[in-house]
N, C-alpha and C positions, 0 to 999 in steps of 0.2 A: 504494500500500500504506500502510495506517495501523496505528497501535498497536492499535486496536479490532479490525481485521480479523485481525491476528496473534493476539491473545488468543482470538478466537472459533475460529480454525483450530486452535490448540493445544488448546483445550478439546475440540474434536471428535476430534482424533487421539488424545489421551491417555485420553479417556473411552471411545472405541471403541464396541463393541456394548453396553457397560453402560448407555448412554443409548438408549432405544428410538427416539428421534427421529433417531439417526445411522444412516443407511443405508450400504451399502457404497459407493454412488456418492458420497455426501457425504464419507465418510472418504477416499476416493481423491482427490476434488477438494481437500480440505483438505490432504492430504499433498503433493499437487503444488504447491499454493499456497505451503506452507512451504518446499519445496525451492527454488522460484524466489525466495522471499524471502531465503533464506540466501545466494543467489548475487548478490543485488542490492546496489548501493552504498547504498541507503537503509537497509539492515539495520543499519549502524553506529549511526546516530542513533536509530533506533527501539529497538534493544536497550538502549542507554544510558538512554533514557527509561523503558523498562519497569523497568530495574534501579534507577532512582532512586526508585521507589515502594517503600515499606517493606512493602507487602502484595503482593509480586510473585508468590508461590506457584509453581505449576508453570510458569506463563508465564515467570517470572524464571529458573527453571532452564534452560528452553529458550533464553532470551535469552543467559544466561551461556555456555552451551555453543556457541551460534552465534558469539558474540564471540570465544571461544577459537579456533575454526576459522578465522575471518576473519583473526585476527592471524597465524595460521600461513600462510595461503594467498592472502589477498586484499589485501595491503598496497598493491598498485598502485592500489586504488580510493581511497586517501586522498591528499589534495593534497600533503602534505609532512611533514617531520620534526616541524614545529610541532604538527600535529594529533596525532602520537603522544605528544608531551610532554603535551598537553592530556588525551589519553585516559588517560595514566598517573595524572594527578591525579584524574580522575574515578573510576578504578578504586580508588584508595586511599580515596576518600571512600565509595564504595559498600561496600568491605570493612568500614570502620568502622561504617557504617550497619547492615549485617547482623550485625556482631559484637554490637551492642546488643540484637538480638532474642533471644528465648528459644531455648534449645536445642531441637532437634526440628523436625518438619515438613521443609520443603524448604530452610530457611535454611542448614543445614550443607552440603548439596549445592551450594548456590549459592556459599558461601564457598570450597568446594573448587575449583569451576570458575573463580571469580575469582582464586584463588591461582595456578592454572595460567595464567590470562591474564597476570598480573603476570610469571610466569616466562618465558612466551613473549615478552612485550613487552621484557623485559630483554635477550633475545637480539636482537630486531629493532632495538632502540635501541643495541645494543652498550653497554649500561649497565654499565660495568666496576666502578662503585662501588656496585652495588645492595645488596651485603651490609651494609656499614656504614650506608648510607642507610636501609635498612629497619630495622636494629637501633636506629637513633636516631630513628625515626619516632614522633612523639607519639601516644598513644592506641591503638597497635597492641598487642593482647594477646599474651602469649607463645604461646597456642594458635594464633592466626592467623599469627604470625610463623613458627612452626615449620612450619605447613602450607605457607607460601610458600617457605621454605627447602628443604623436601623437594621441592616442585615444581621449583625451580630446579635441584637436583641431577639430577632425572630428565630434564629438558629440555636440560641443558647440552651433551649430546653433539651437539646440532644447531647449536651456536653456532660463531662464527668462532674462529680460533686465538687471537686476542688476547683474546676473551671467555673462552675456556676457561682461558687462562693467568691472567687476573685472578681468575677464580673459584677456581682451584687455589690461588692465593696467599692467599686468604682462608679456606682450609680450617680453620686453627687457630681463627679467630674463631668459626666455627660450632661446631666440636668443643667448645671451651671453654664456649660458651653452653649447648650440650646437656648437657655434663657437670655444670654448676652446677645446672641444673634437675633432672637425675637425682638428684644428691646431696641436693637439697632435698626430694625425695620427695613433691612436691605432685601435684595432679591432672594436670598437664601432663607429668609424668615419662615415662609410656609413649610419648607423642607425641615427646618429646625423643629417646628411644632409637630410635624408628623413623626420625627425621630423621638421627641420627648414622649409623645403619646405611645409609641411602640415600646419604649423602655418602661414606662409605667405599667403597661399591660403585660409584658412578657417577662420582665426581670423581677425576681422576688428579692427586693432589696431590704425588706424588713421595715417595720414601723419606725425604727430609729432614724432612717433617712428622711422621714416625713416631718421631723421637727429639728430645730437648731437652738442652741443656747441663746437666750435673750437677756435683757437687763435684769438686775436684781435676782439672779438665780432662777429666772423663769425660762420657759421655753416658748418659742415662736415658730411660725411656719417658715420654711425655707423660701428664698427669693422666688424660685421658679413657680412654686405653688401659689405664693401670694400674688404673683403677676397674673397667673391664670384666673384667680378669683377677681382681680381688678378688671380683667378683660370681660368676665361674666357680667360685671356691673355696667359695661358699655357695649350693648348689643350691636352698635354700629361698627364695631371693630371688625377688620377683615379676618381676624383670628378667632372670632367668637365661637364658632361651631367646633373648632379644634380644641379650644380651651374647655368647652363643655365636655368633650370626649375625655380629656385628661382628668377633669374633676370627677366625672362619673366613674372612671376606672379606679380612682383613689377611693371613692365611696364603696365600691364593690369589694375592694381588697381589704379594707380596714373597717370591719363592722364593730359596733360598740359592744357586742357580746364578748369579745376578747378583751380582758382587763388591760392588756398591754397597749391597746389602741385608744384607751380612754383619754389620755392627754391630747392626742391628735384630734379626737372627736370633739373635745371641749373647745379646741381652737377653731375648728371648722364651723361649729354651730352658729356663733354670732356672725361670721362672715357670710354664711349661706342664708341665714334668716334675713339679713339686711338687704338681700337682693330683691325683696318684694317691692322696695320703694322706687327703683328707677324704671319699672315697667308696669304695664297693665296686662293682666292675663287675657283680656278681651281685645288685645291689639289685633290689627288686621294683618300684621306680619306673621303668618302662620309658622314659618320656620323658626323664628325666634321664640314664639310661644311654645312650640314643640320642644325646643332646647331647654327652656326653663322647666317645663313639665317633667322632662327626663331627669333633671337635676333634683327637683323637689321630691319626686316619687322615689328615686334611688336613695335620697337622703332618708326618707321615711322607712324604707326597707332596711337600710344599713344601720339605722339608729333604733331599730324596733325594740331592742332590749331596754333602752332608756325610756321609750314610750310606756313600757309595761313595768317600769321600776316603781317600787313603793314610794320612793322619795319624790316629793312635789317639785317639778322643774318646769311647770307651765307647759307640760307636754301637749296640752290641747291646742297650742298655737301651731305646732307642726302638723297635727292631724287636720286642723282647719285649713292649712295651706294646701295639703294634698286634696282635701275636699273641694277647694276652689279650683284646683287643676282638673278635677273630675267634672266640674260645672261649666267648662268652657264650651263654646258652641260647636267646635269641630269634634265630632264624636270619635273619630279614629284616634285623635290625640288624647281626648279625655279617657278613653278606654285603656291607655297605658297604665293608668293608676290601678286597674283591677287586680293585678297581682299583689300590690301592696295591701289592698283591702282583704284579699284572701289570707295573706300571711298575718295581718293584723288581727282579724277575727280568730284565726287558728291559734295565735298566741294568747289571746284573751281566754279562749276556751280551756286551755291547759293550765291556767294559773291555779295555784294552790296556796293556802287552803281555800275552801269555797267562799268564805266570808270575804277574803281579799279579792277573789275573782269578781264577786258581785259588786264590791266597792269600785273596782276598776270599770266594770260594765256601766254602773250608774254614773261614773265620772264622764264617760264618753257617750252616754245615752243620747243626749240631744244631737250630737254629731251623727250618730248612727241612724237616728230617725231622719235627719236631713239627707243622709246617704240614700235612704229608701226613695225619697222624693227625687234626688238627683238621678238615681237609676231609672226611675220611671221616665224622666226626661230623655235619658240616653236611649231608651227603648223606642222612642218615637221614630217612626220611619221617615226617611227623607222624602221630599216632594217628588212626585213622579213614580214612586214605588207603590203599586197597587196589587201586585201578585208576587208569588215566589220567584217567578221567572225574572222579575225586575230587580231582584236582590242580588248584588254581587257578593263575592266571598267575604269581603271586609264587613259588610253590613250583617251577614249571617253570623260571623264569628264574634263581632262586637256585641250583638244581641245575646248570644249564648253566654259570653263572659259576664255581661251585665246581669242577666237573669240568675246566674250562679251567685253573684254578689248579693242579690236580694235574698236568695236562699241562705247565704251565710249570715245575714242579719237575723233571719228567723231563728237560727241556732242559738244566737246570743239573747235576743230580745223576746223570743217567743213568737209563734205564728200569729197569735191573737193580736199582739201589739202592731205587728207589721201589716196585717190585713186591714186593721182600722186606719192606719196611716194611708194605705193605698185607697181605701174607701173614701177618706176625706178628700184626697186629690181627685178622685173620680167624681165625687159629688160637686166639687168646685168647678170642674170642667163642664159638667152638664148644666150647672146653674148660671154659669157666666155667659151663656149664649143659648139662643133658641135653636141654633144649628151648630153645635160644637164640632170642631174638627175630628173626623173619624180617626185620624192617626193618633190623637191624644187618648181617645177611648181605647183603641186597639192596644196601645202601649200598657195601659193599666190592666186590661184583660190578660195580656201576655204575662205581666208580673204576677197577677193572681193565679194564673195557670201554673207558673213556675214554683209556687210555694204550696201546692196542694197537699203535699205529704205532711205539712206542719199544721194543717187546718182540720179540726175535729169535725165529725159528722153533725155535731150538735151546734155548730157555729150559726148564730142567728142575727148578728149585727150587720154584716156586710154581704155575705154570700147570697142571701135571699134577694137583695137589691141587684147584685150582679146577675143572678139567674133571671130576674125579671127583665133586665136589660137585654140579655141574650134572647129571652122569649119574644121581646118586641122585634128583634131581628128575624126570628122565626116566622113572624106574621107577614114580613115583606122581605124575603131573603134576597131577591134579585136586585134590590136597591143598594146593597152593600158591595164594596170591592171584595174580590175573592180572598185577599189576605186577611181581611177582617172576619170573613166567614170561616176561613181556615183556623184562625186563632180561637174563634168561638167554639168550633167543633172540638178542637183540642182541649179547651177548657171543660166542655161537657164530659169528655172522656176522663180527664184528670179528677173531676169531682163526681165520678160515678157512684162512689159510696154515699156521698151527701145526697145525691139525687135518689138513690135507693131508699133513703130515709124520708124523702119528700116526693112520693110517686106522682103527685099532680103535674110535675114537669115532664113526665115521661112521654105522653102522647105528642105535645107540641115539639119536643126535642127530636122525637123519632121522625116526625114529618120533615123537620128542618134537616136532619141528617140524610134522609132519603133524597131530598132535593140536592143537597151538597154532593152526594155520591155520584151524581151525573155530571159534575164539574171536575175535570181532571186536576184542577188546582186544589180542590178541597177533598177529593175522594179518599186519599190516604188517611188524613186526620179523621174524617167522618167514619170510615170503616173501623179504624182503631177505637173510636168512641163507642160505636155499637158493640164491639167486643167487650170493652170495659164495662159497659152497662150490663151486658149479659153476665159478667163475672160477679157484679155487685148486687144485682136485683134478683127477685124471686122468680119462681117458675111461671108466674102469671104473665111474664114477659114473653114466654115462648111463642104464643100465638102471633103477636105483632112481628117478632123477629123472623119466624119461619115464613110469614107472609112476605116480609121484606126480602128474604132470601129468594123466595119464589119469583118475585118481581125482577130481581137482579139477574137471575139465571138466564144467560143468553142475551143480556141487555147490552153487552159490549164493554162493561167496565173492566178495568185491569184485573187480571187473575189474582194478584196479591191482595187487592182490596176485597175481592169475593172470598178469598181464603180467610181473611180476618173475620168476616161476618160468619162464615161457616164454623170457625173455631168458637165464636161466641155461642152459636147454636149448640155445638157439642158440649160446651161447658154448662149450658142450661140443662142438658140432659141429666147431669149429675144431681140436679135439684128436683127432677121429676120423679113420678112413680115409674116403676119398671115398664108398665104397659104404655104409658104416655111416651116414655123414652123410645120404646120400640116403634111406635107410630111415627114419632118425629124422625127417627133414623130412616124409616122406610120412605118418608116423604122427601127428605133431602137426597136420598140415594136414587130416587126415580130418574131425575135427569142425568145423574152420574152413570147409573147403570145403562141408560139409553146410549150415552156417548161411548161407554166401554163396549157395548154390543156392536155399535157402528164401527168402532176401531178394529174389532177382530172379524168383522163381517167382510163384505165385498170391498170395502175401502173407499167407496164412492163418497165424495165430500169430506173425507178425512184430511185434516191439516196437522202439521207438526204442533201447532199451538194447542189444538184440541186434544191431541194425544198426551202432551205434557200436562195439560190441565186435568185430565182424568186421573192420572197418577197422583198429582198434588192434592186433589180433593180427597181421594181415598186415604192419602197419608194423614191429612188433617183429621179425618174421622177416626182413623186407627190410633192417632196420638191422643186425642182429647175426649173422645166419647167413652165415658166410664160411668154409666148410671149405677145407682145403688140397686143391689139385688140380693136375694137370699141365696143360700148355698145350692139350692135345687134349681135355680133359674139359670139358663144358659148365658154364656158371655155373648153379648150382642155383636161385638167386633168379630169374635170367632165365627158366629153364625153368618155374618156378612162375608167373611173371607171364604168360608166353605161354599156359600152360594155363588160367589164370583170366581171360584178357583178354576173351573174349566176355561173361562174366558181369560183369566189372568195368565194361565199357562200359555195360551195362544198369543196373548198380548206380548209376553216376554219373548217368546220365540220370534215374533215378527219385528219387534222394535228394540229388543235388548242389545243390539249391536252398537247402537249409538252411545257415545261416551256420557253425554249429559243424561240421556234416558236411563242408562244403566245405574247412574247415581240415584236418580229419582226412584227407580224400581227397588233398589236395595234399601233406600230409606223407608219406603213403604213396608217392606217385610220386617225391617228392624223394629219399627214402632208397633207393628202388629204383634211381633214376638214379645216386646216389652209390655204391651197392654195385656195380652192374654197369659203371659208367662207359661207355666207348665200346662195350662189348659189348651195350649196350641198343639199339644201332642198328636192329635189326629192328622194334622197337616204337616207335621215335622218331616216325616219321611218323603212325602211328595215334594216338599220345599227343597230338601237336600238333594233329591234327584234332579230337580229343576236347576238348582245352583251348579251342580256338577256338570250338567249337560250344557247349560248356557255359558259357563266359564270356558269349557273346552271349545265351544264353538266361537266365542267372541274374544276370549282372553282379556276381558275387562276386569280391572282390579276391584271395583265395588262389590262384585259377587263374592270375593274372598272375605271382604269385611263383613258382609252379611253372614257368611259361614261362621265367622268368629262370634257373632251374636248368638247363633244357634248353640255354639259350644258353651257360652256364658250361661244361657238359660237352662240348658238340659244336661250339663256335665254331671250333675248330682243324681241323675235318674239312671239307675243301673241298666235297665233294659235298652237305654239309648246309646250306651257306650260304643257298642259295635257299629251302630249306624253312623255315629259321629266319626269313628275311626275310618270307616269306609269312605266317608265324604273327604277326609284328609287324603286318603290314598288316591282317590279319583282325581282330586285337584292337583296333587303332587305329580301324578302321571302326566297331566296336561302341562304342568310346568316343565318337567324333565324333557317332554317331547319337543318343546319349543326352545328351551334354554340349552342349546347345543354348543354355543360359543359366546364369547364375551360381548360381541356385537348385539346378540339377541337380548342379553341382560341389559345392555346400555340403552337399547331402544324401548325397553319397558320398565323404567325405574319404579313406576307406581306398583307394578305387579311384584317386583322384587320386595318392595317395602311391605305391602299388604300380605304377601305369602309368608314371609318370615315372622311378621307379627301374628299371623294366624297360627303358625306352629308354636310360637311363644305362649299364646293363650291356651293352646291344647296342652302344653307341658304344665302350665300353671293349674289347669282345672282337672285334667284327666290324663296324666302322663303314662299310665301303666301300659296301655296297648302300644304306644309309640316306642317304648323302650324294650318291650319284650322281643327277643330275637335280634333287634338292632339293625335289620337290613334297611328299612326305610329311613331310620335315623342316620345311618352311615351315608346314604345317598344325599339326604338333605344337608348334612354337615359339609360334604364335598361341594355341593351346590352353593352353600353359603360362602365358602372360600372364594369362589369365582365372583359371587355377589359383592365381596369386599372391594373389588377392583372397579366397581361402577362409580363414576364421578357424580354422585347425587347424595346430598346430605341425608335426606329422609330414608332413602333406600339403605344407606350405610348404617343408619341407626337401627333399622329393622333387622338387618343381618346380625349386628353385634348383640342386639337384644336376644335373638334366638340362640346364638352361641353361648352367651353368658347363662341363660336359663337352662340350656341343655347340660352344661358342665356343672352348674350349681345343683341341679337335681341329684347328681351323683354324690354330692357332699351332704345331702340331707339324711337325717336319721331314719326317715320313714320309707326309704327305698327298699323294695323287696329283692329277694334273691334273683328272680328271673329278670327283673328290670336292671339290676346291677350288672348281670352278665351281658345283657343286651347293650348297655351303655359301654361296658368295657370293650366289647367287640367293635362297636362303632368308633370309639376313641382310638383303639389300636389301628384301625384301618384309615381313619381320617385325621388323626392327631398331627401327623407330620405335615399334612397340607395346611392344617389350621395354624401351626407354628410358622410355616413358611409364609402364609398369607398375612399374619399379624406382623412378622418381621419386615415383610415387604412394605407395609404401611409405615412402620417406624423408620425405615431406611429411605423413605421418600419415593419408592418405585410405584406405589399405589396410593390412592387418596387416604388422607388421615384427617377426618373431621372430629373425631372424639377420642382424644388420647387418654384422658383419665377422669373425665367429668361425667356426672349423671349416672343413670342406672345401666348404661351400656357403653362400653369403651374398650379400646385395645388393651389398656392396662388391666381392666376388669377380666377380660377373657384370659389373659396370660396368668394373672394372679390365681384365678380359680382353677385353671388347668394345672399349674404347679402344685396347688393344694391337693388336687385330685390324684395326680400321678407324677411326682417330682422326678423320679429317675428316668421315665420315658421322655419327659420334656427336655432334660439335659441331653439325652441321646439325640433327640430330634434337632435341638438347637445346634449342637456340634455338627450335625450332618448338613443342615440347611444354611447356617449363618454365612459360610464361605460363599455359597452360590448367591445368596441374597445381597451380599456386600460388594460384589464385583463391580457394580456401577460406581463405586466410590474410588476406583482406581488405586493410586498409591496410598490412600487413606484407609483402604479396606481392612488391612490386617489389624490395625489398632481398634477400629470399630468392631470387628469380629470378636476380638478378645474381650472387649468391654461388655458386649451383649451376652456372651457366654458366661462371663463372671456374674452379671446381674441375675440371670435366669437360673444359674446353678446353685444359688444360695437359697436357703429357706425363705419363703416370702415375707415372714414377719408381719408387722402391722401394715394394713392396707395403705395408710397415708404415706408411710415411708417408701413402700413399693411404688406408689404413684409418683413420688418425687424422683425416685431413681429413673423411672421410665421417661419422665419429662426431661430430666437433665440429659439422658442419653439421646433423646430426640433432638434437643438443642445442639448437642455436640455433632450429631449427624448433619444438621443443616449448616452449622458453622463450617464443617468440612466441605460440604457441597459448594458453599459460597467461595471458599478458598480455591476450589478446583475450577469453578466457572469464571470467577472474577466478575460476576454480574450481580446486579441487584435491581431494585425498582428504579425506573427512570421516568422523569417528568419532562 
């Protein structure tokens, strides 16, 4: 590789298709060449040669970027520390060289990259005196010096502890330099402010750097911080926003909760509180207002422990200040305060003892009540927003945070106090005008809806008036904007328990919800409200709800809305007599049965939407229909499934190949099993035969998950054991038939995951049959070893779970003689492959997602395998370690001895074993990095 070749390749890559001579092939070849060049040892000298030219251009930028990456990742390619010292000198010369060039072009970009090079080099050299050395370097302009200093602060987190300590100790040198340049107000002042901000953010200088000795044995703020506070008092300053960033960083880093920070906090409080005089929060300069809100809110969060302190310090002033910030017209800016209110309320809640907590709550009570009013103002929608479609993400998130804050107030003040406050506001809005703005009303209703969990069913001061207001909407629903009707419907659902105690509202509200269901903007809230009313009200509601459902069937409303109402109908069944529940189920099943019959019939007029809807409706019924019955009365869901079974079988055979449909079908069977539990026994064998056949035909993973549910529900039934085992055998044969190579595993990671989780569940619930003889177990263990090579996190977890559970069963005291023999046969036949597979993961040849964490990991498999058969493991490790470690080249022998040493010892405590495995893996990756000389590149 030569300099000319690199320059030519850079030209091709950066010009791209702009040059007609550059074909896709030449661009790909040039890109591959540059990638190889970046990894090569020769890149060091070639990059330096390129940068020594004053006309480096785009090639110089590429060289400087490559040099930065090599300093981070490829130091092992340099012969020793002397070469780094030499490189440092070269870098400084190149910086001075590019400094003398005119501004513009790629020279500034190259200077930026070279500054980063110097910063990275200072870490690699552990150059602890870099700050004074750079500041005294002749010919280095303030602009370039500030750029290097900023880069050092950003990179310092990667340095050693001694490096970080030395950098921290030089904080004041940098801060004073930046402050002097800022005060001089020359062209480099903005860069100085950026550098100061970066040092405050990234360098942990300790609170001792935030104060300096003052007169009469007092402490005062350092000049740079005092200057930033002065700038905050003059918002017309060009450095105002940067000064805000600096002060905010100081507040975040030095909270009052740490006693060491209290002297600094006490110096900051008067300076920051005095900032209220030179500005008005209702200023039209939104950026300046935003900046002050940031400062005051951060101040409230940082000084939270002082706000909650028993000592009287006029804390109410700061809380009032944040409340003013929450009251400004710009809602996006006002909502910045919401995190403070969340932390403030949370802090008050945990105060002890209770008397002190209540004393503090009473102290701030007036402000918290005002906060409720402020939140209602913030909930008012902007002009022009009349539907959910009109709301942007900011409006939605701000309303959500604000409603949460109203909830927070309820936790402290009680729902009764907050609802009265909202009621007063609503009353004032309605009495102040004959035609009050609907946005103001909607905001109050939204707040009322948000606090429903804190309002008892017996509330009689405000909720009746709110419900009467909603009732007036019900009498003329088309006159309201859709967002007001949406909020009203949500409020009805949230207060379904209250309405259940006041049934006179049911009929008008049902009519109102029925009309709203036909409006796509309101249908979701209305269907949820119907469901909640069904949950809270008595069986007398069944007639209207079933009538409503009849009207909606086939009306074109969204399936999810229909399913919400169907769920409500099913929950009403639990409150009916058995006979009435049966009639209701028959009634709601009539249209569903008709659609199911159509789907399995000629197929005329059948759409994918209709097919999916049939399964989803049946699933809702099987999930939620659970009427009360005596022991001699049959399970209605079981009767339904038996009645539909012939059609369901045909349905699955016809539509079960589709991925989404297979999930829906499996979900249906899962909830039918869970509803009926062991009463499902008459259909268990037909279901398992269907699952085995449809899985073999479609190879869709949801059918494996459904099989796992069968095991969970019927594992304890003796006469079902053989049937469950036959299901496992049949589905295993389907897996073995298709999983003949790694590519097949890789193409079906979901099947890998679910199959091995299915086996794990079988081991957990009924292991005896799987372990007797051991033939099937041996095959699945060998299959699992191949599964370890699949680059898929969930699949890997499923495989490891199966391996751990299989081996762990051999360690249990309850294992029988036949099962132990079967396991021994399987381990003897597959153990070497398991060891080889796990070592391959540890050595980086196959994926390693779970080294030692959770219930399934590589370390867990090895630990349990050593505990089960230590001598065999040593034999297998010695046999396979050499083959597994060949990819490590010259490092292989040391790595091989290390893993043999670890796995030849008694496993001891699991935590210690995990640590050993993790350290070994870190050593492997260190060796691989040294071999390749590569790393992450930006």
